[in-house]
MOPAC internal coordinates of N, CA, C and O (Angstrom, degrees):
PM7 1SCF
backbone

  N    0.0000 0     0.00 0     0.00 0    0    0    0
  C    1.4515 1     0.00 0     0.00 0    1    0    0
  C    1.5310 1   108.65 1     0.00 0    2    1    0
  O    1.2310 1   121.00 1   -68.56 1    3    2    1
  N    1.3245 1   115.69 1   111.44 1    3    2    1
  C    1.4598 1   121.68 1  -179.69 1    5    3    2
  C    1.5272 1   109.95 1   -89.39 1    6    5    3
  O    1.2310 1   121.15 1   -18.65 1    7    6    5
  N    1.3260 1   115.41 1   161.35 1    7    6    5
  C    1.4578 1   120.63 1   177.04 1    9    7    6
  C    1.5263 1   109.00 1   -71.18 1   10    9    7
  O    1.2310 1   120.18 1   -48.42 1   11   10    9
  N    1.3114 1   117.25 1   131.58 1   11   10    9
  C    1.4675 1   121.68 1  -179.46 1   13   11   10
  C    1.5258 1   109.70 1   -72.35 1   14   13   11
  O    1.2310 1   120.33 1   -40.37 1   15   14   13
  N    1.3225 1   116.98 1   139.63 1   15   14   13
  C    1.4565 1   122.05 1   179.93 1   17   15   14
  C    1.5304 1   112.00 1   -90.40 1   18   17   15
  O    1.2310 1   121.01 1  -175.01 1   19   18   17
  N    1.3226 1   115.68 1     4.99 1   19   18   17
  C    1.4636 1   120.95 1   177.08 1   21   19   18
  C    1.5273 1   108.90 1  -124.57 1   22   21   19
  O    1.2310 1   121.21 1   -20.77 1   23   22   21
  N    1.3292 1   115.29 1   159.23 1   23   22   21
  C    1.4639 1   120.13 1  -178.33 1   25   23   22
  C    1.5195 1   110.39 1  -126.62 1   26   25   23
  O    1.2310 1   120.85 1   -21.24 1   27   26   25
  N    1.3103 1   115.99 1   158.76 1   27   26   25
  C    1.4529 1   122.59 1   176.91 1   29   27   26
  C    1.5290 1   109.36 1   -60.86 1   30   29   27
  O    1.2310 1   120.61 1   -46.16 1   31   30   29
  N    1.3428 1   116.43 1   133.84 1   31   30   29
  C    1.4549 1   121.10 1   178.98 1   33   31   30
  C    1.5205 1   113.83 1    91.94 1   34   33   31
  O    1.2310 1   120.35 1   168.10 1   35   34   33
  N    1.3287 1   116.93 1   -11.90 1   35   34   33
  C    1.4653 1   121.83 1  -178.37 1   37   35   34
  C    1.5327 1   110.22 1   -80.07 1   38   37   35
  O    1.2310 1   120.45 1   -33.27 1   39   38   37
  N    1.3364 1   116.74 1   146.73 1   39   38   37
  C    1.4605 1   120.55 1   175.75 1   41   39   38
  C    1.5215 1   108.30 1   -85.17 1   42   41   39
  O    1.2310 1   120.70 1   -47.01 1   43   42   41
  N    1.3405 1   116.27 1   132.99 1   43   42   41
  C    1.4604 1   121.71 1  -177.28 1   45   43   42
  C    1.5236 1   111.08 1  -128.41 1   46   45   43
  O    1.2310 1   121.29 1   -18.11 1   47   46   45
  N    1.3447 1   115.13 1   161.89 1   47   46   45
  C    1.4558 1   123.14 1   175.18 1   49   47   46
  C    1.5239 1   106.97 1  -117.84 1   50   49   47
  O    1.2310 1   120.15 1   -41.85 1   51   50   49
  N    1.3337 1   117.32 1   138.15 1   51   50   49
  C    1.4562 1   122.00 1   178.36 1   53   51   50
  C    1.5273 1   108.48 1   -84.38 1   54   53   51
  O    1.2310 1   120.50 1   -51.13 1   55   54   53
  N    1.3343 1   116.65 1   128.87 1   55   54   53
  C    1.4585 1   122.39 1  -176.13 1   57   55   54
  C    1.5304 1   113.25 1   -93.87 1   58   57   55
  O    1.2310 1   119.67 1   154.09 1   59   58   57
  N    1.3249 1   118.23 1   -25.91 1   59   58   57
  C    1.4592 1   120.71 1  -175.68 1   61   59   58
  C    1.5239 1   110.36 1  -147.87 1   62   61   59
  O    1.2310 1   121.13 1   -22.59 1   63   62   61
  N    1.3231 1   115.45 1   157.41 1   63   62   61
  C    1.4559 1   121.21 1   177.65 1   65   63   62
  C    1.5137 1   112.17 1   102.08 1   66   65   63
  O    1.2310 1   120.67 1     6.94 1   67   66   65
  N    1.3236 1   116.32 1  -173.06 1   67   66   65
  C    1.4628 1   120.53 1  -175.56 1   69   67   66
  C    1.5251 1   113.37 1   -69.10 1   70   69   67
  O    1.2310 1   119.91 1   162.86 1   71   70   69
  N    1.3272 1   117.79 1   -17.14 1   71   70   69
  C    1.4631 1   122.54 1   179.40 1   73   71   70
  C    1.5305 1   111.87 1  -100.63 1   74   73   71
  O    1.2310 1   119.87 1  -163.43 1   75   74   73
  N    1.3284 1   117.86 1    16.57 1   75   74   73
  C    1.4702 1   123.53 1  -175.27 1   77   75   74
  C    1.5310 1   111.62 1   -53.10 1   78   77   75
  O    1.2310 1   120.93 1   -48.16 1   79   78   77
  N    1.3483 1   115.83 1   131.84 1   79   78   77
  C    1.4541 1   121.89 1   177.65 1   81   79   78
  C    1.5167 1   114.82 1    89.03 1   82   81   79
  O    1.2310 1   119.71 1   169.49 1   83   82   81
  N    1.3200 1   118.15 1   -10.51 1   83   82   81
  C    1.4624 1   120.98 1  -178.75 1   85   83   82
  C    1.5232 1   110.63 1   -85.11 1   86   85   83
  O    1.2310 1   121.37 1   -25.93 1   87   86   85
  N    1.3332 1   114.98 1   154.07 1   87   86   85
  C    1.4609 1   122.09 1  -179.51 1   89   87   86
  C    1.5182 1   110.64 1  -114.40 1   90   89   87
  O    1.2310 1   121.32 1   -25.86 1   91   90   89
  N    1.3231 1   115.09 1   154.14 1   91   90   89
  C    1.4508 1   120.35 1   175.74 1   93   91   90
  C    1.5142 1   110.71 1  -170.54 1   94   93   91
  O    1.2310 1   120.96 1   -11.86 1   95   94   93
  N    1.3271 1   115.76 1   168.14 1   95   94   93
  C    1.4570 1   122.90 1  -179.71 1   97   95   94
  C    1.5221 1   109.05 1   -95.22 1   98   97   95
  O    1.2310 1   120.22 1   -43.93 1   99   98   97
  N    1.3255 1   117.19 1   136.07 1   99   98   97
  C    1.4640 1   122.33 1   179.56 1  101   99   98
  C    1.5238 1   108.82 1   -72.66 1  102  101   99
  O    1.2310 1   120.93 1   -57.87 1  103  102  101
  N    1.3332 1   115.84 1   122.13 1  103  102  101
  C    1.4651 1   121.37 1   178.94 1  105  103  102
  C    1.5211 1   111.78 1   -91.32 1  106  105  103
  O    1.2310 1   120.91 1   144.29 1  107  106  105
  N    1.3490 1   115.86 1   -35.71 1  107  106  105
  C    1.4580 1   119.82 1  -175.00 1  109  107  106
  C    1.5250 1   109.30 1  -156.79 1  110  109  107
  O    1.2310 1   120.55 1   -35.20 1  111  110  109
  N    1.3333 1   116.55 1   144.80 1  111  110  109
  C    1.4583 1   122.86 1   174.77 1  113  111  110
  C    1.5269 1   107.29 1  -109.81 1  114  113  111
  O    1.2310 1   120.39 1   -45.15 1  115  114  113
  N    1.3394 1   116.85 1   134.85 1  115  114  113
  C    1.4591 1   122.32 1   176.68 1  117  115  114
  C    1.5304 1   107.67 1  -112.00 1  118  117  115
  O    1.2310 1   119.60 1   -94.83 1  119  118  117
  N    1.3547 1   118.37 1    85.17 1  119  118  117
  C    1.4621 1   120.87 1  -172.25 1  121  119  118
  C    1.5357 1   114.16 1   -63.87 1  122  121  119
  O    1.2310 1   119.43 1   149.21 1  123  122  121
  N    1.3053 1   118.69 1   -30.79 1  123  122  121
  C    1.4643 1   120.92 1  -179.83 1  125  123  122
  C    1.5244 1   111.71 1   -65.76 1  126  125  123
  O    1.2310 1   120.60 1   150.13 1  127  126  125
  N    1.3280 1   116.47 1   -29.87 1  127  126  125
  C    1.4623 1   121.39 1  -178.79 1  129  127  126
  C    1.5236 1   112.80 1  -106.41 1  130  129  127
  O    1.2310 1   120.12 1  -179.99 1  131  130  129
  N    1.3487 1   117.37 1     0.01 1  131  130  129
  C    1.4729 1   122.61 1  -176.16 1  133  131  130
  C    1.5221 1   111.68 1    55.07 1  134  133  131
  O    1.2310 1   120.49 1  -136.02 1  135  134  133
  N    1.3186 1   116.67 1    43.98 1  135  134  133
  C    1.4555 1   121.58 1  -178.10 1  137  135  134
  C    1.5305 1   109.63 1  -130.95 1  138  137  135
  O    1.2310 1   121.21 1   -17.92 1  139  138  137
  N    1.3331 1   115.30 1   162.08 1  139  138  137
  C    1.4606 1   121.14 1   178.19 1  141  139  138
  C    1.5255 1   108.94 1  -136.58 1  142  141  139
  O    1.2310 1   120.81 1   -29.18 1  143  142  141
  N    1.3215 1   116.05 1   150.82 1  143  142  141
  C    1.4561 1   122.19 1   175.05 1  145  143  142
  C    1.5182 1   106.74 1  -104.89 1  146  145  143
  O    1.2310 1   121.16 1   -58.15 1  147  146  145
  N    1.3464 1   115.38 1   121.85 1  147  146  145
  C    1.4589 1   121.49 1  -175.52 1  149  147  146
  C    1.5273 1   108.83 1  -112.08 1  150  149  147
  O    1.2310 1   120.72 1   -45.88 1  151  150  149
  N    1.3221 1   116.22 1   134.12 1  151  150  149
  C    1.4599 1   123.40 1  -176.65 1  153  151  150
  C    1.5306 1   112.01 1   -58.34 1  154  153  151
  O    1.2310 1   120.68 1   -57.14 1  155  154  153
  N    1.3366 1   116.31 1   122.86 1  155  154  153
  C    1.4569 1   122.24 1   174.19 1  157  155  154
  C    1.5114 1   115.78 1    79.58 1  158  157  155
  O    1.2310 1   119.42 1  -177.39 1  159  158  157
  N    1.3426 1   118.72 1     2.61 1  159  158  157
  C    1.4675 1   121.07 1  -179.00 1  161  159  158
  C    1.5239 1   111.18 1  -115.81 1  162  161  159
  O    1.2310 1   120.83 1   -24.13 1  163  162  161
  N    1.3352 1   116.02 1   155.87 1  163  162  161
  C    1.4594 1   123.67 1   179.30 1  165  163  162
  C    1.5431 1   111.21 1    54.18 1  166  165  163
  O    1.2310 1   120.93 1  -131.63 1  167  166  165
  N    1.3207 1   115.82 1    48.37 1  167  166  165
  C    1.4589 1   120.42 1  -178.40 1  169  167  166
  C    1.5299 1   109.66 1   -66.40 1  170  169  167
  O    1.2310 1   121.22 1   -49.58 1  171  170  169
  N    1.3391 1   115.27 1   130.42 1  171  170  169
  C    1.4562 1   121.51 1   178.24 1  173  171  170
  C    1.5231 1   108.92 1  -125.05 1  174  173  171
  O    1.2310 1   120.94 1   -23.71 1  175  174  173
  N    1.3241 1   115.82 1   156.29 1  175  174  173
  C    1.4594 1   120.53 1   178.64 1  177  175  174
  C    1.5137 1   109.23 1  -104.98 1  178  177  175
  O    1.2310 1   121.06 1   -46.61 1  179  178  177
  N    1.3230 1   115.58 1   133.39 1  179  178  177
  C    1.4562 1   122.73 1   178.33 1  181  179  178
  C    1.5250 1   108.51 1  -123.22 1  182  181  179
  O    1.2310 1   120.95 1   -40.68 1  183  182  181
  N    1.3072 1   115.78 1   139.32 1  183  182  181
  C    1.4571 1   121.02 1   177.61 1  185  183  182
  C    1.5241 1   108.96 1   -92.19 1  186  185  183
  O    1.2310 1   120.69 1   -47.94 1  187  186  185
  N    1.3277 1   116.28 1   132.06 1  187  186  185
  C    1.4556 1   121.28 1   176.85 1  189  187  186
  C    1.5202 1   109.13 1  -106.34 1  190  189  187
  O    1.2310 1   121.18 1   -40.97 1  191  190  189
  N    1.3222 1   115.34 1   139.03 1  191  190  189
  C    1.4617 1   120.52 1   179.05 1  193  191  190
  C    1.5245 1   111.09 1   -69.41 1  194  193  191
  O    1.2310 1   121.28 1   -18.16 1  195  194  193
  N    1.2979 1   115.17 1   161.84 1  195  194  193
  C    1.4595 1   120.20 1   174.78 1  197  195  194
  C    1.5238 1   109.08 1   -64.93 1  198  197  195
  O    1.2310 1   121.09 1   -37.00 1  199  198  197
  N    1.3279 1   115.51 1   143.00 1  199  198  197
  C    1.4571 1   120.48 1   177.47 1  201  199  198
  C    1.5243 1   107.48 1  -150.39 1  202  201  199
  O    1.2310 1   120.74 1    -0.60 1  203  202  201
  N    1.3105 1   116.19 1   179.40 1  203  202  201
  C    1.4588 1   119.54 1   179.05 1  205  203  202
  C    1.5267 1   111.07 1   -65.44 1  206  205  203
  O    1.2310 1   120.39 1   144.44 1  207  206  205
  N    1.3496 1   116.86 1   -35.56 1  207  206  205
  C    1.4628 1   120.42 1   179.46 1  209  207  206
  C    1.5329 1   111.02 1   -72.71 1  210  209  207
  O    1.2310 1   120.55 1   143.11 1  211  210  209
  N    1.3291 1   116.55 1   -36.89 1  211  210  209
  C    1.4688 1   122.18 1  -178.81 1  213  211  210
  C    1.5320 1   108.50 1  -125.64 1  214  213  211
  O    1.2310 1   120.34 1   -95.55 1  215  214  213
  N    1.3376 1   116.95 1    84.45 1  215  214  213
  C    1.4636 1   119.85 1  -174.61 1  217  215  214
  C    1.5272 1   113.98 1   -64.37 1  218  217  215
  O    1.2310 1   119.67 1   158.52 1  219  218  217
  N    1.3227 1   118.24 1   -21.48 1  219  218  217
  C    1.4606 1   119.90 1   179.26 1  221  219  218
  C    1.5278 1   112.26 1  -100.32 1  222  221  219
  O    1.2310 1   119.58 1   178.88 1  223  222  221
  N    1.3428 1   118.40 1    -1.12 1  223  222  221
  C    1.4518 1   121.15 1  -174.16 1  225  223  222
  C    1.5161 1   108.99 1    76.78 1  226  225  223
  O    1.2310 1   119.87 1     4.72 1  227  226  225
  N    1.3166 1   117.86 1  -175.28 1  227  226  225
  C    1.4647 1   119.92 1  -178.55 1  229  227  226
  C    1.5189 1   110.60 1  -165.49 1  230  229  227
  O    1.2310 1   121.35 1   -21.06 1  231  230  229
  N    1.3176 1   115.03 1   158.94 1  231  230  229
  C    1.4578 1   122.01 1   169.89 1  233  231  230
  C    1.5220 1   105.54 1  -111.08 1  234  233  231
  O    1.2310 1   120.80 1   -64.17 1  235  234  233
  N    1.3277 1   116.08 1   115.83 1  235  234  233
  C    1.4620 1   122.49 1  -173.90 1  237  235  234
  C    1.5263 1   109.60 1  -108.49 1  238  237  235
  O    1.2310 1   121.01 1   -45.18 1  239  238  237
  N    1.3429 1   115.67 1   134.82 1  239  238  237
  C    1.4585 1   120.48 1   175.58 1  241  239  238
  C    1.5173 1   108.40 1   -98.56 1  242  241  239
  O    1.2310 1   120.55 1   -48.39 1  243  242  241
  N    1.3405 1   116.56 1   131.61 1  243  242  241
  C    1.4619 1   120.66 1   177.75 1  245  243  242
  C    1.5215 1   109.35 1  -146.43 1  246  245  243
  O    1.2310 1   120.95 1   -10.23 1  247  246  245
  N    1.3371 1   115.78 1   169.77 1  247  246  245
  C    1.4515 1   120.99 1  -178.93 1  249  247  246
  C    1.5223 1   111.11 1   -74.57 1  250  249  247
  O    1.2310 1   120.89 1   -42.13 1  251  250  249
  N    1.3242 1   115.90 1   137.87 1  251  250  249
  C    1.4557 1   121.94 1   172.54 1  253  251  250
  C    1.5257 1   108.89 1   -95.46 1  254  253  251
  O    1.2310 1   120.58 1    -3.61 1  255  254  253
  N    1.3197 1   116.51 1   176.39 1  255  254  253
  C    1.4634 1   119.46 1  -177.91 1  257  255  254
  C    1.5281 1   110.96 1   -96.07 1  258  257  255
  O    1.2310 1   121.15 1   -24.83 1  259  258  257
  N    1.3318 1   115.40 1   155.17 1  259  258  257
  C    1.4601 1   123.63 1   178.57 1  261  259  258
  C    1.5220 1   107.37 1  -127.23 1  262  261  259
  O    1.2310 1   120.10 1   -42.64 1  263  262  261
  N    1.3272 1   117.42 1   137.36 1  263  262  261
  C    1.4620 1   120.68 1   179.33 1  265  263  262
  C    1.5317 1   109.42 1   -64.48 1  266  265  263
  O    1.2310 1   120.39 1   -41.11 1  267  266  265
  N    1.3457 1   116.87 1   138.89 1  267  266  265
  C    1.4624 1   120.64 1  -174.99 1  269  267  266
  C    1.5297 1   112.83 1   -64.32 1  270  269  267
  O    1.2310 1   119.51 1   158.27 1  271  270  269
  N    1.3298 1   118.55 1   -21.73 1  271  270  269
  C    1.4658 1   120.21 1   178.31 1  273  271  270
  C    1.5254 1   111.16 1   -69.54 1  274  273  271
  O    1.2310 1   120.09 1   162.76 1  275  274  273
  N    1.3322 1   117.42 1   -17.24 1  275  274  273
  C    1.4599 1   122.06 1   178.63 1  277  275  274
  C    1.5310 1   112.54 1   -95.65 1  278  277  275
  O    1.2310 1   120.17 1  -170.66 1  279  278  277
  N    1.3260 1   117.29 1     9.34 1  279  278  277
  C    1.4590 1   121.84 1  -178.96 1  281  279  278
  C    1.5241 1   110.82 1  -120.95 1  282  281  279
  O    1.2310 1   121.04 1   -33.94 1  283  282  281
  N    1.3352 1   115.62 1   146.06 1  283  282  281
  C    1.4636 1   121.44 1   174.53 1  285  283  282
  C    1.5176 1   107.97 1  -138.00 1  286  285  283
  O    1.2310 1   121.09 1   -36.24 1  287  286  285
  N    1.3282 1   115.53 1   143.76 1  287  286  285
  C    1.4520 1   120.51 1   176.99 1  289  287  286
  C    1.5243 1   109.25 1   -57.58 1  290  289  287
  O    1.2310 1   120.31 1   -44.72 1  291  290  289
  N    1.3296 1   117.01 1   135.28 1  291  290  289
  C    1.4688 1   121.65 1  -179.04 1  293  291  290
  C    1.5259 1   110.13 1   -63.44 1  294  293  291
  O    1.2310 1   120.31 1   148.39 1  295  294  293
  N    1.3195 1   117.02 1   -31.61 1  295  294  293
  C    1.4656 1   121.59 1   179.07 1  297  295  294
  C    1.5335 1   110.05 1   -63.87 1  298  297  295
  O    1.2310 1   120.29 1   134.12 1  299  298  297
  N    1.3335 1   117.05 1   -45.88 1  299  298  297
  C    1.4645 1   121.37 1   177.56 1  301  299  298
  C    1.5261 1   110.82 1   -65.88 1  302  301  299
  O    1.2310 1   120.63 1   140.85 1  303  302  301
  N    1.3280 1   116.40 1   -39.15 1  303  302  301
  C    1.4624 1   122.23 1  -179.96 1  305  303  302
  C    1.5376 1   110.65 1   -61.01 1  306  305  303
  O    1.2310 1   120.72 1   134.31 1  307  306  305
  N    1.3405 1   116.23 1   -45.69 1  307  306  305
  C    1.4661 1   120.75 1  -179.86 1  309  307  306
  C    1.5236 1   111.22 1   -66.38 1  310  309  307
  O    1.2310 1   120.27 1   141.50 1  311  310  309
  N    1.3487 1   117.09 1   -38.50 1  311  310  309
  C    1.4638 1   120.84 1   178.97 1  313  311  310
  C    1.5270 1   110.57 1   -66.40 1  314  313  311
  O    1.2310 1   120.64 1   143.50 1  315  314  313
  N    1.3234 1   116.38 1   -36.50 1  315  314  313
  C    1.4665 1   121.69 1   179.71 1  317  315  314
  C    1.5333 1   110.61 1   -68.33 1  318  317  315
  O    1.2310 1   120.23 1   143.02 1  319  318  317
  N    1.3246 1   117.16 1   -36.98 1  319  318  317
  C    1.4660 1   122.39 1  -178.61 1  321  319  318
  C    1.5259 1   112.38 1   -74.93 1  322  321  319
  O    1.2310 1   120.06 1   154.48 1  323  322  321
  N    1.3326 1   117.50 1   -25.52 1  323  322  321
  C    1.4823 1   121.31 1  -175.81 1  325  323  322
  C    1.5156 1   112.34 1   -75.20 1  326  325  323
  O    1.2310 1   120.10 1   180.00 1  327  326  325

């Protein structure tokens, strides 16, 4: 487990994958898996079971995780492009 080069709350750019080139704010870092959850990116659908709050169940969309090697700080990205 290496030290992550990004921090929670930081704006990042995705370098590889289906979300390549998109920006978002880091919501959570998962250091054990070397992954991060970025706001509005890698949206996945999860099925929720029926419960008292949701008697019919639901399909919920939420952010999935992205490996930290595919992320770069937006500040570094902008400096590199300039």
